[in-house]
mmCIF file as gemmi writes it, N, C-alpha and C atoms, coordinates in Angstrom:
data_model
loop_
_atom_site.group_PDB
_atom_site.id
_atom_site.type_symbol
_atom_site.label_atom_id
_atom_site.label_alt_id
_atom_site.label_comp_id
_atom_site.label_asym_id
_atom_site.label_entity_id
_atom_site.label_seq_id
_atom_site.pdbx_PDB_ins_code
_atom_site.Cartn_x
_atom_site.Cartn_y
_atom_site.Cartn_z
_atom_site.occupancy
_atom_site.B_iso_or_equiv
_atom_site.pdbx_formal_charge
_atom_site.auth_seq_id
_atom_site.auth_asym_id
_atom_site.pdbx_PDB_model_num
ATOM 1 N N . UNK Axp A 1 ? 24.695 -3.142 88.232 1 0 ? 1 A 1
ATOM 2 C CA . UNK Axp A 1 ? 24.717 -1.781 88.942 1 0 ? 1 A 1
ATOM 3 C C . UNK Axp A 1 ? 24.249 -1.251 88.342 1 0 ? 1 A 1
ATOM 4 N N . UNK Axp A 2 ? 23.575 -0.151 89.756 1 0 ? 2 A 1
ATOM 5 C CA . UNK Axp A 2 ? 22.218 0.595 89.454 1 0 ? 2 A 1
ATOM 6 C C . UNK Axp A 2 ? 22.431 1.764 88.587 1 0 ? 2 A 1
ATOM 7 N N . UNK Axp A 3 ? 21.481 1.978 87.653 1 0 ? 3 A 1
ATOM 8 C CA . UNK Axp A 3 ? 21.569 2.985 86.605 1 0 ? 3 A 1
ATOM 9 C C . UNK Axp A 3 ? 20.794 4.077 87.377 1 0 ? 3 A 1
ATOM 10 N N . UNK Axp A 4 ? 21.08 5.235 87.388 1 0 ? 4 A 1
ATOM 11 C CA . UNK Axp A 4 ? 19.885 6.498 87.666 1 0 ? 4 A 1
ATOM 12 C C . UNK Axp A 4 ? 19.81 7.232 86.474 1 0 ? 4 A 1
ATOM 13 N N . UNK Axp A 5 ? 18.436 7.268 86.345 1 0 ? 5 A 1
ATOM 14 C CA . UNK Axp A 5 ? 18.165 8.078 84.883 1 0 ? 5 A 1
ATOM 15 C C . UNK Axp A 5 ? 17.611 9.485 85.436 1 0 ? 5 A 1
ATOM 16 N N . UNK Axp A 6 ? 17.559 10.366 84.236 1 0 ? 6 A 1
ATOM 17 C CA . UNK Axp A 6 ? 17.038 11.699 84.372 1 0 ? 6 A 1
ATOM 18 C C . UNK Axp A 6 ? 16.859 12.199 83.151 1 0 ? 6 A 1
ATOM 19 N N . UNK Axp A 7 ? 16.356 13.168 82.775 1 0 ? 7 A 1
ATOM 20 C CA . UNK Axp A 7 ? 15.818 13.868 81.553 1 0 ? 7 A 1
ATOM 21 C C . UNK Axp A 7 ? 16.946 14.998 80.979 1 0 ? 7 A 1
ATOM 22 N N . UNK Axp A 8 ? 17.545 15.075 80.241 1 0 ? 8 A 1
ATOM 23 C CA . UNK Axp A 8 ? 18.476 15.58 79.506 1 0 ? 8 A 1
ATOM 24 C C . UNK Axp A 8 ? 17.597 17.302 78.698 1 0 ? 8 A 1
ATOM 25 N N . UNK Axp A 9 ? 17.516 17.982 79.375 1 0 ? 9 A 1
ATOM 26 C CA . UNK Axp A 9 ? 16.866 19.248 78.683 1 0 ? 9 A 1
ATOM 27 C C . UNK Axp A 9 ? 17.295 19.904 77.485 1 0 ? 9 A 1
ATOM 28 N N . UNK Axp A 10 ? 18.195 19.939 77.808 1 0 ? 10 A 1
ATOM 29 C CA . UNK Axp A 10 ? 19.2 20.641 76.519 1 0 ? 10 A 1
ATOM 30 C C . UNK Axp A 10 ? 19.217 19.889 75.412 1 0 ? 10 A 1
ATOM 31 N N . UNK Axp A 11 ? 19.174 18.332 75.594 1 0 ? 11 A 1
ATOM 32 C CA . UNK Axp A 11 ? 18.87 17.36 74.143 1 0 ? 11 A 1
ATOM 33 C C . UNK Axp A 11 ? 17.353 16.622 74.422 1 0 ? 11 A 1
ATOM 34 N N . UNK Axp A 12 ? 16.84 16.854 75.039 1 0 ? 12 A 1
ATOM 35 C CA . UNK Axp A 12 ? 15.308 16.567 75.038 1 0 ? 12 A 1
ATOM 36 C C . UNK Axp A 12 ? 15.123 15.037 74.881 1 0 ? 12 A 1
ATOM 37 N N . UNK Axp A 13 ? 15.914 14.387 75.889 1 0 ? 13 A 1
ATOM 38 C CA . UNK Axp A 13 ? 16.047 12.892 76.071 1 0 ? 13 A 1
ATOM 39 C C . UNK Axp A 13 ? 16.303 12.256 77.337 1 0 ? 13 A 1
ATOM 40 N N . UNK Axp A 14 ? 15.978 11.443 77.441 1 0 ? 14 A 1
ATOM 41 C CA . UNK Axp A 14 ? 16.508 10.788 78.679 1 0 ? 14 A 1
ATOM 42 C C . UNK Axp A 14 ? 18.075 9.994 78.619 1 0 ? 14 A 1
ATOM 43 N N . UNK Axp A 15 ? 18.421 10.196 79.74 1 0 ? 15 A 1
ATOM 44 C CA . UNK Axp A 15 ? 19.74 9.562 80.056 1 0 ? 15 A 1
ATOM 45 C C . UNK Axp A 15 ? 19.945 8.979 80.984 1 0 ? 15 A 1
ATOM 46 N N . UNK Axp A 16 ? 20.962 8.51 81.352 1 0 ? 16 A 1
ATOM 47 C CA . UNK Axp A 16 ? 21.477 7.739 82.805 1 0 ? 16 A 1
ATOM 48 C C . UNK Axp A 16 ? 22.643 7.689 82.902 1 0 ? 16 A 1
ATOM 49 N N . UNK Axp A 17 ? 23.447 7.182 84.498 1 0 ? 17 A 1
ATOM 50 C CA . UNK Axp A 17 ? 24.209 7.488 85.139 1 0 ? 17 A 1
ATOM 51 C C . UNK Axp A 17 ? 25.132 6.097 85.785 1 0 ? 17 A 1
ATOM 52 N N . UNK Axp A 18 ? 25.985 5.307 85.969 1 0 ? 18 A 1
ATOM 53 C CA . UNK Axp A 18 ? 26.027 4.782 86.603 1 0 ? 18 A 1
ATOM 54 C C . UNK Axp A 18 ? 27.305 5.136 88.065 1 0 ? 18 A 1
ATOM 55 N N . UNK Axp A 19 ? 26.483 5.389 88.675 1 0 ? 19 A 1
ATOM 56 C CA . UNK Axp A 19 ? 27.646 5.717 89.921 1 0 ? 19 A 1
ATOM 57 C C . UNK Axp A 19 ? 28.664 5.099 90.412 1 0 ? 19 A 1
ATOM 58 N N . UNK Axp A 20 ? 30.378 5.449 90.831 1 0 ? 20 A 1
ATOM 59 C CA . UNK Axp A 20 ? 31.208 4.369 90.855 1 0 ? 20 A 1
ATOM 60 C C . UNK Axp A 20 ? 31.451 3.85 89.724 1 0 ? 20 A 1
ATOM 61 N N . UNK Axp A 21 ? 31.331 4.308 88.376 1 0 ? 21 A 1
ATOM 62 C CA . UNK Axp A 21 ? 31.624 3.175 87.174 1 0 ? 21 A 1
ATOM 63 C C . UNK Axp A 21 ? 33.001 3.731 86.761 1 0 ? 21 A 1
ATOM 64 N N . UNK Axp A 22 ? 33.646 2.913 86.365 1 0 ? 22 A 1
ATOM 65 C CA . UNK Axp A 22 ? 34.844 3.565 86.017 1 0 ? 22 A 1
ATOM 66 C C . UNK Axp A 22 ? 35.047 3.343 84.635 1 0 ? 22 A 1
ATOM 67 N N . UNK Axp A 23 ? 34.939 3.948 83.556 1 0 ? 23 A 1
ATOM 68 C CA . UNK Axp A 23 ? 35.12 3.74 82.001 1 0 ? 23 A 1
ATOM 69 C C . UNK Axp A 23 ? 36.438 3.849 81.355 1 0 ? 23 A 1
ATOM 70 N N . UNK Axp A 24 ? 36.595 2.852 80.378 1 0 ? 24 A 1
ATOM 71 C CA . UNK Axp A 24 ? 37.324 2.588 79.82 1 0 ? 24 A 1
ATOM 72 C C . UNK Axp A 24 ? 38.579 3.505 79.498 1 0 ? 24 A 1
ATOM 73 N N . UNK Axp A 25 ? 37.773 4.831 79.123 1 0 ? 25 A 1
ATOM 74 C CA . UNK Axp A 25 ? 38.89 5.935 78.706 1 0 ? 25 A 1
ATOM 75 C C . UNK Axp A 25 ? 39.642 6.743 80.142 1 0 ? 25 A 1
ATOM 76 N N . UNK Axp A 26 ? 39.024 6.516 81.409 1 0 ? 26 A 1
ATOM 77 C CA . UNK Axp A 26 ? 39.355 6.568 82.687 1 0 ? 26 A 1
ATOM 78 C C . UNK Axp A 26 ? 38.843 7.29 83.108 1 0 ? 26 A 1
ATOM 79 N N . UNK Axp A 27 ? 37.648 7.637 82.756 1 0 ? 27 A 1
ATOM 80 C CA . UNK Axp A 27 ? 36.96 8.655 83.435 1 0 ? 27 A 1
ATOM 81 C C . UNK Axp A 27 ? 35.703 8.167 84.885 1 0 ? 27 A 1
ATOM 82 N N . UNK Axp A 28 ? 35.652 8.32 85.579 1 0 ? 28 A 1
ATOM 83 C CA . UNK Axp A 28 ? 35.167 7.85 86.699 1 0 ? 28 A 1
ATOM 84 C C . UNK Axp A 28 ? 33.842 8.416 86.967 1 0 ? 28 A 1
ATOM 85 N N . UNK Axp A 29 ? 32.593 8.19 87.378 1 0 ? 29 A 1
ATOM 86 C CA . UNK Axp A 29 ? 31.019 8.424 86.992 1 0 ? 29 A 1
ATOM 87 C C . UNK Axp A 29 ? 31.062 8.661 88.682 1 0 ? 29 A 1
ATOM 88 N N . UNK Axp A 30 ? 31.234 10.27 88.943 1 0 ? 30 A 1
ATOM 89 C CA . UNK Axp A 30 ? 31.015 10.498 90.583 1 0 ? 30 A 1
ATOM 90 C C . UNK Axp A 30 ? 30.093 11.516 90.756 1 0 ? 30 A 1
ATOM 91 N N . UNK Axp A 31 ? 29.483 11.754 92.032 1 0 ? 31 A 1
ATOM 92 C CA . UNK Axp A 31 ? 28.438 12.746 92.298 1 0 ? 31 A 1
ATOM 93 C C . UNK Axp A 31 ? 29.085 14.26 91.716 1 0 ? 31 A 1
ATOM 94 N N . UNK Axp A 32 ? 30.182 14.257 91.685 1 0 ? 32 A 1
ATOM 95 C CA . UNK Axp A 32 ? 31.132 15.691 91.108 1 0 ? 32 A 1
ATOM 96 C C . UNK Axp A 32 ? 31.191 15.986 90.078 1 0 ? 32 A 1
ATOM 97 N N . UNK Axp A 33 ? 31.708 14.748 89.309 1 0 ? 33 A 1
ATOM 98 C CA . UNK Axp A 33 ? 31.96 14.482 87.554 1 0 ? 33 A 1
ATOM 99 C C . UNK Axp A 33 ? 30.674 13.734 87.02 1 0 ? 33 A 1
ATOM 100 N N . UNK Axp A 34 ? 29.64 13.542 87.238 1 0 ? 34 A 1
ATOM 101 C CA . UNK Axp A 34 ? 28.641 12.061 86.56 1 0 ? 34 A 1
ATOM 102 C C . UNK Axp A 34 ? 28.847 12.582 85.122 1 0 ? 34 A 1
ATOM 103 N N . UNK Axp A 35 ? 28.845 11.405 84.459 1 0 ? 35 A 1
ATOM 104 C CA . UNK Axp A 35 ? 28.837 10.743 83.48 1 0 ? 35 A 1
ATOM 105 C C . UNK Axp A 35 ? 27.641 10.466 82.898 1 0 ? 35 A 1
ATOM 106 N N . UNK Axp A 36 ? 26.549 11.107 81.77 1 0 ? 36 A 1
ATOM 107 C CA . UNK Axp A 36 ? 25.697 10.967 81.613 1 0 ? 36 A 1
ATOM 108 C C . UNK Axp A 36 ? 25.44 10.367 80.025 1 0 ? 36 A 1
ATOM 109 N N . UNK Axp A 37 ? 25.199 9.426 79.965 1 0 ? 37 A 1
ATOM 110 C CA . UNK Axp A 37 ? 24.661 8.627 78.654 1 0 ? 37 A 1
ATOM 111 C C . UNK Axp A 37 ? 23.175 8.571 78.035 1 0 ? 37 A 1
ATOM 112 N N . UNK Axp A 38 ? 23.039 8.446 76.968 1 0 ? 38 A 1
ATOM 113 C CA . UNK Axp A 38 ? 22.031 8.537 76.322 1 0 ? 38 A 1
ATOM 114 C C . UNK Axp A 38 ? 21.405 7.265 76.574 1 0 ? 38 A 1
ATOM 115 N N . UNK Axp A 39 ? 19.932 6.957 76.529 1 0 ? 39 A 1
ATOM 116 C CA . UNK Axp A 39 ? 18.889 6.314 76.817 1 0 ? 39 A 1
ATOM 117 C C . UNK Axp A 39 ? 17.584 6.389 76.327 1 0 ? 39 A 1
ATOM 118 N N . UNK Axp A 40 ? 16.885 5.042 76.573 1 0 ? 40 A 1
ATOM 119 C CA . UNK Axp A 40 ? 15.439 5.312 75.611 1 0 ? 40 A 1
ATOM 120 C C . UNK Axp A 40 ? 14.535 5.177 76.687 1 0 ? 40 A 1
ATOM 121 N N . UNK Axp A 41 ? 13.194 5.607 76.692 1 0 ? 41 A 1
ATOM 122 C CA . UNK Axp A 41 ? 12.607 5.782 77.511 1 0 ? 41 A 1
ATOM 123 C C . UNK Axp A 41 ? 11.968 4.313 77.78 1 0 ? 41 A 1
ATOM 124 N N . UNK Axp A 42 ? 11.871 3.415 76.757 1 0 ? 42 A 1
ATOM 125 C CA . UNK Axp A 42 ? 11.82 1.927 77.062 1 0 ? 42 A 1
ATOM 126 C C . UNK Axp A 42 ? 12.784 1.56 77.733 1 0 ? 42 A 1
ATOM 127 N N . UNK Axp A 43 ? 13.788 1.975 78.514 1 0 ? 43 A 1
ATOM 128 C CA . UNK Axp A 43 ? 14.778 1.545 79.61 1 0 ? 43 A 1
ATOM 129 C C . UNK Axp A 43 ? 14.454 2.132 80.772 1 0 ? 43 A 1
ATOM 130 N N . UNK Axp A 44 ? 13.669 2.986 80.805 1 0 ? 44 A 1
ATOM 131 C CA . UNK Axp A 44 ? 13.039 2.867 82.252 1 0 ? 44 A 1
ATOM 132 C C . UNK Axp A 44 ? 12.469 2.034 82.989 1 0 ? 44 A 1
ATOM 133 N N . UNK Axp A 45 ? 12.897 1.935 84.343 1 0 ? 45 A 1
ATOM 134 C CA . UNK Axp A 45 ? 11.863 0.897 85.654 1 0 ? 45 A 1
ATOM 135 C C . UNK Axp A 45 ? 10.736 0.903 85.068 1 0 ? 45 A 1
ATOM 136 N N . UNK Axp A 46 ? 9.958 0.036 85.514 1 0 ? 46 A 1
ATOM 137 C CA . UNK Axp A 46 ? 8.661 -0.08 85.204 1 0 ? 46 A 1
ATOM 138 C C . UNK Axp A 46 ? 7.852 0.592 86.272 1 0 ? 46 A 1
ATOM 139 N N . UNK Axp A 47 ? 7.066 1.601 85.941 1 0 ? 47 A 1
ATOM 140 C CA . UNK Axp A 47 ? 6.213 2.497 86.583 1 0 ? 47 A 1
ATOM 141 C C . UNK Axp A 47 ? 6.982 3.884 86.661 1 0 ? 47 A 1
ATOM 142 N N . UNK Axp A 48 ? 7.96 4.17 86.022 1 0 ? 48 A 1
ATOM 143 C CA . UNK Axp A 48 ? 8.761 5.536 85.985 1 0 ? 48 A 1
ATOM 144 C C . UNK Axp A 48 ? 8.273 5.977 84.579 1 0 ? 48 A 1
ATOM 145 N N . UNK Axp A 49 ? 8.256 7.658 84.539 1 0 ? 49 A 1
ATOM 146 C CA . UNK Axp A 49 ? 7.591 8.291 83.686 1 0 ? 49 A 1
ATOM 147 C C . UNK Axp A 49 ? 8.824 9.327 83.429 1 0 ? 49 A 1
ATOM 148 N N . UNK Axp A 50 ? 8.307 10.098 81.959 1 0 ? 50 A 1
ATOM 149 C CA . UNK Axp A 50 ? 9.672 11.315 82.152 1 0 ? 50 A 1
ATOM 150 C C . UNK Axp A 50 ? 9.398 12.019 83.285 1 0 ? 50 A 1
ATOM 151 N N . UNK Axp A 51 ? 7.833 12.317 83.272 1 0 ? 51 A 1
ATOM 152 C CA . UNK Axp A 51 ? 7.642 13.734 84.359 1 0 ? 51 A 1
ATOM 153 C C . UNK Axp A 51 ? 8.079 12.57 85.395 1 0 ? 51 A 1
ATOM 154 N N . UNK Axp A 52 ? 9.117 11.887 85.715 1 0 ? 52 A 1
ATOM 155 C CA . UNK Axp A 52 ? 8.928 11.66 87.117 1 0 ? 52 A 1
ATOM 156 C C . UNK Axp A 52 ? 10.388 11.713 87.531 1 0 ? 52 A 1
ATOM 157 N N . UNK Axp A 53 ? 11.495 12.108 86.12 1 0 ? 53 A 1
ATOM 158 C CA . UNK Axp A 53 ? 12.767 11.943 86.184 1 0 ? 53 A 1
ATOM 159 C C . UNK Axp A 53 ? 13.077 13.553 86.589 1 0 ? 53 A 1
ATOM 160 N N . UNK Axp A 54 ? 14.042 13.7 87.187 1 0 ? 54 A 1
ATOM 161 C CA . UNK Axp A 54 ? 15.023 14.986 87.957 1 0 ? 54 A 1
ATOM 162 C C . UNK Axp A 54 ? 15.611 15.663 86.141 1 0 ? 54 A 1
ATOM 163 N N . UNK Axp A 55 ? 15.443 16.744 86.394 1 0 ? 55 A 1
ATOM 164 C CA . UNK Axp A 55 ? 15.981 17.729 84.925 1 0 ? 55 A 1
ATOM 165 C C . UNK Axp A 55 ? 18.007 18.026 85.13 1 0 ? 55 A 1
ATOM 166 N N . UNK Axp A 56 ? 18.356 17.531 84.306 1 0 ? 56 A 1
ATOM 167 C CA . UNK Axp A 56 ? 19.685 17.842 83.882 1 0 ? 56 A 1
ATOM 168 C C . UNK Axp A 56 ? 20.248 18.536 82.597 1 0 ? 56 A 1
ATOM 169 N N . UNK Axp A 57 ? 21.365 19.046 82.798 1 0 ? 57 A 1
ATOM 170 C CA . UNK Axp A 57 ? 21.95 19.847 81.203 1 0 ? 57 A 1
ATOM 171 C C . UNK Axp A 57 ? 22.724 19.099 80.931 1 0 ? 57 A 1
ATOM 172 N N . UNK Axp A 58 ? 22.997 18.12 79.747 1 0 ? 58 A 1
ATOM 173 C CA . UNK Axp A 58 ? 24.212 17.526 79.442 1 0 ? 58 A 1
ATOM 174 C C . UNK Axp A 58 ? 25.054 18.397 78.37 1 0 ? 58 A 1
ATOM 175 N N . UNK Axp A 59 ? 26.087 18.614 78.562 1 0 ? 59 A 1
ATOM 176 C CA . UNK Axp A 59 ? 27.134 19.165 77.942 1 0 ? 59 A 1
ATOM 177 C C . UNK Axp A 59 ? 27.686 18.383 76.63 1 0 ? 59 A 1
ATOM 178 N N . UNK Axp A 60 ? 27.533 18.934 75.556 1 0 ? 60 A 1
ATOM 179 C CA . UNK Axp A 60 ? 28.111 17.857 73.9 1 0 ? 60 A 1
ATOM 180 C C . UNK Axp A 60 ? 29.626 17.882 74.614 1 0 ? 60 A 1
């Protein structure tokens, strides 16, 4: 599964989502309802920097 990374400016952290993934709690990650999960800068693919990421606002 391909991860899509972004920068959560609300919490100042890297986040990722897995489009189309179904979670055990019934949520489905979709473009209309993305499920952003926390990540580490070290999780980014080689050659990708935080400055390259799009900015999102993840609600609590």
